[in-house]
N, C-alpha and C positions, 0 to 999 in steps of 0.2 A: 516709350513707357509701356503703350498698351500693348505693343506686339512682344514686348518682355513678359508681361502678364499670361499672355494669350500662351506663349511657350512654357512658361511655367506651368499652367494647368495641362498642356499637353503632356509635360513630362511627368506629373501626379498620375494622369489616368493611365498612361503607359506602364507608369511603375506599379501601378493596382493590377492591371491585368497580368502583366508578368509575374507579379507575387502569386497570383490565381493560376496562372499558367503551371508555374513551378512547382505549389504544392498538390495541385490535381494529377500533375505527371507522376511525382514522387509516391503518390498514393496509388496510382493506376499500376505505375510498375511494380512496386512493392507487393500488391494484390495478385496481381500477373504470374510472379515468382515465388506467390504460396508464402509470403514473409510478410504478413500485414505490420503497419507502423503501429507501433505499439504506443507512441505518445503524439498523435496527431496534433493535439493542444498546443504542444511543446513546439511540436514542427512548423505550424503555424505561426507561433511568436519569432522564433529565430529567423526564418525565413524571410519575414516582415520587417525584422530590423536590419538585416542586411540588404535587401531593397530598399527600405527606406534613405539607408544610409548614402548608398551609391546615387539615388534620386536626389539628394539634397547636395551632394557633389557637384552633379550637373546643373541643378538651379542655382548654384553660386557661381558657376562659370558664366552661366547666363548673364547673371546679375554684375559680373567683372569682379567676382571677389574670390581669392585665392585661400584655399583652407591651410595653407603655411602661412600667408601673410596673415590671415586672421588670429592664428595662433601665436605668431611672433608678435603680434599687435598688443595681445594680452598682457605680456611682459609682467610684472610681479603679480596682476591679476588672475594670470593663469596658474601661477605658483599655488594660489590661494584654491582656486578651483579644482586642481589637481589634487591637492590633499582633503577639498570638501567630497572630491570623487573618488577616495581611494577604497573606501569602504563597498560602494556601489559596483566598483571594476573587480572588486575580488570575488564580489558575491557573483558578479558574472562569470569570471573565469571559474569558479567553483561551479557554476551552473552548467557551463559547457563541459567539465570535468565529468559532471554527475550523469550527462547525456551521453559521452562517449564510451564512459565506463558500464552502462548499463545498468548501474546499481539501482537505480528506481524506476518504473515505468508506470503510466497511469492504471489505475484500477488496484495496484499492490496496497495489501494491506498491512501498515508498518508501524513501528513506534520510532519514534525520533525525539531527542531531546526532551523525553518525558512525556509527549503526546502520541497518542495512538488512534489511528483513523486511517482514511484512506486517501492514496494520493491523486488530485485531480490535475496537478499541471506542474511544470516547473517553468517561471519567467524569468525574466531577466536580473531580478533580484530577490525572488524569493520561490520555494517550494510551497506547492498550496496541497495542505490536509484537510480534510473534512473529516470530522471526529463523529465516534458512533453515535452521539448524542446530537449530531445535526451542526455542531460550531465550525467555523471555517477559519483555521490558523495558518498564518503566514510565518514561516521559518525561514530566515535567511540561508541563502544556498550556502554559504561558508559555512553555518552551522551545522549544515545538514552533512556536509563534505568531513568534517572534521569529527563528527560525534559519532558515537556506537550506534548504528542500523539495526533494527532486529526487524525482518520480512516474515509474516508470520505465514503467508503461503507461498514459498519459493518454487512450489510444486504443486499439480492440481489437487493433490490430497494431503491431509494430514493428519498426525495420529492423534487420537485423545482418549482418556481414561475415565472410567466412571468408579467411584469406590460403593462396595456394598459390605454390608456386616450382617451377619444371620447368627442365629442362636447357638448357645453351646450346646445345645442340647441334637442338633443338626448330625448328620451324616456329610461329614466333609466331602467324601467321594461323589456323594449323590449331589451335593451342592455345585460343584465344580462343573458335573455332567449338565446339570440342568443350565447353568449361566453359559457353558458354551454352547448350548444350545440355542440359547436367547441369542447371541452374537451371530449364529449363523443362520437364524430364521429372518432377520431384520434387514428387508432388502436394501435398506439405504445405507448399509455399510459395507466396504469394500471387502470382498474375499481374498483379495490378494494386493499387500500381505496380509496372512492369514491373522485374524483377530483371536486374542487368546486370553486366558485368566491364570493370574497370580496371586498367591499366598500374599498377604501384607499384614501379617502380625496377629496374636491374641490382643484384643481389646479390653477394656475396662468390664463393657457388657454383650462384647460380641466378638466373634471370629471374622477376622477382614480379609476381601479380595479386591482386587484391581482389575477391572474389563478391560483392556487396552484393544483399541480399534482403530481403523482409517476410513476418514469421510471426505467426500468429494466437499468442494468450497461451496456450493450452492445446496447442498443438505446439511450442513454444520449444525444449525438448532433443530432441523426435523428428525436428524437421525438419533440425536440424543434423546429427544422426547420420545421416539419411537422405541428405542431401547429401553428406557427407562418405563413404559406401560408394559412391554415385554416382560421384563424381569418379575415386576411386580405379581402380574398376572401369574406367570408361572410358578413363582415361589409359592403364591398363595394354593395354587389347584396341588402343590406338592407337599404341602402341610408345613414347609421351610417358613419359621418365623424370622421376621426383620425385626429385632428388640429395640427398643428404646434405653436409652441410659438409666441403668437403676444403682441406687444406694440403700445397703442395710445399715440399719440404725439400732444400736442397741442400749436400752435404757437402762442403767443403774438403779436398784431399789433404794 
């Protein structure tokens, strides 16, 4: 009995050491190849599950238990267990499909099943999403695989729009020129692809334009703020009015 316990302890320790060596080797190799692992937490989980299952088989052998015999001995109970595990197993399979396809990576900003946030990892049963307001959402992998997935940052840059309305008394050509200068003078806005100004229609109280520009992920909020300040200052200095909604009321005598 003591010998079996010691052997079991040795197997557990060796399994942990092997797990660490495998994970560290994969990460070091990928870094040398300049292709860093995009989902390190998920990698650790997958390797850990595989090593743990192999270790479990060795431990059962030490104790004289056969995995095949154990499954056969379960009988009807095994059928019940199998049905109970149907959903977890489908989530496990979906998780591997997500990893193989590369549809999700840790750090991606996505929208899945009505939830938006940052992917923190894919575990055995769930995909972990951290919402923008700090909530932690666990979405079943099967749902993630079957639902429509929106990735807000599939590339390092993303196009944004800003709407601007100016007074009907304004010189349209001058307005377009000033707005284009604003886009070119804000350093946080990418200059390739080129930012540009488009006409957006005649509104009830203003002539409307849209500023379309590209920004890097890390500059998402700062670029919008810098552009808003630049546009307001530039229009004010040029005497171009940004009107507020107006309503003419005619009173009958």
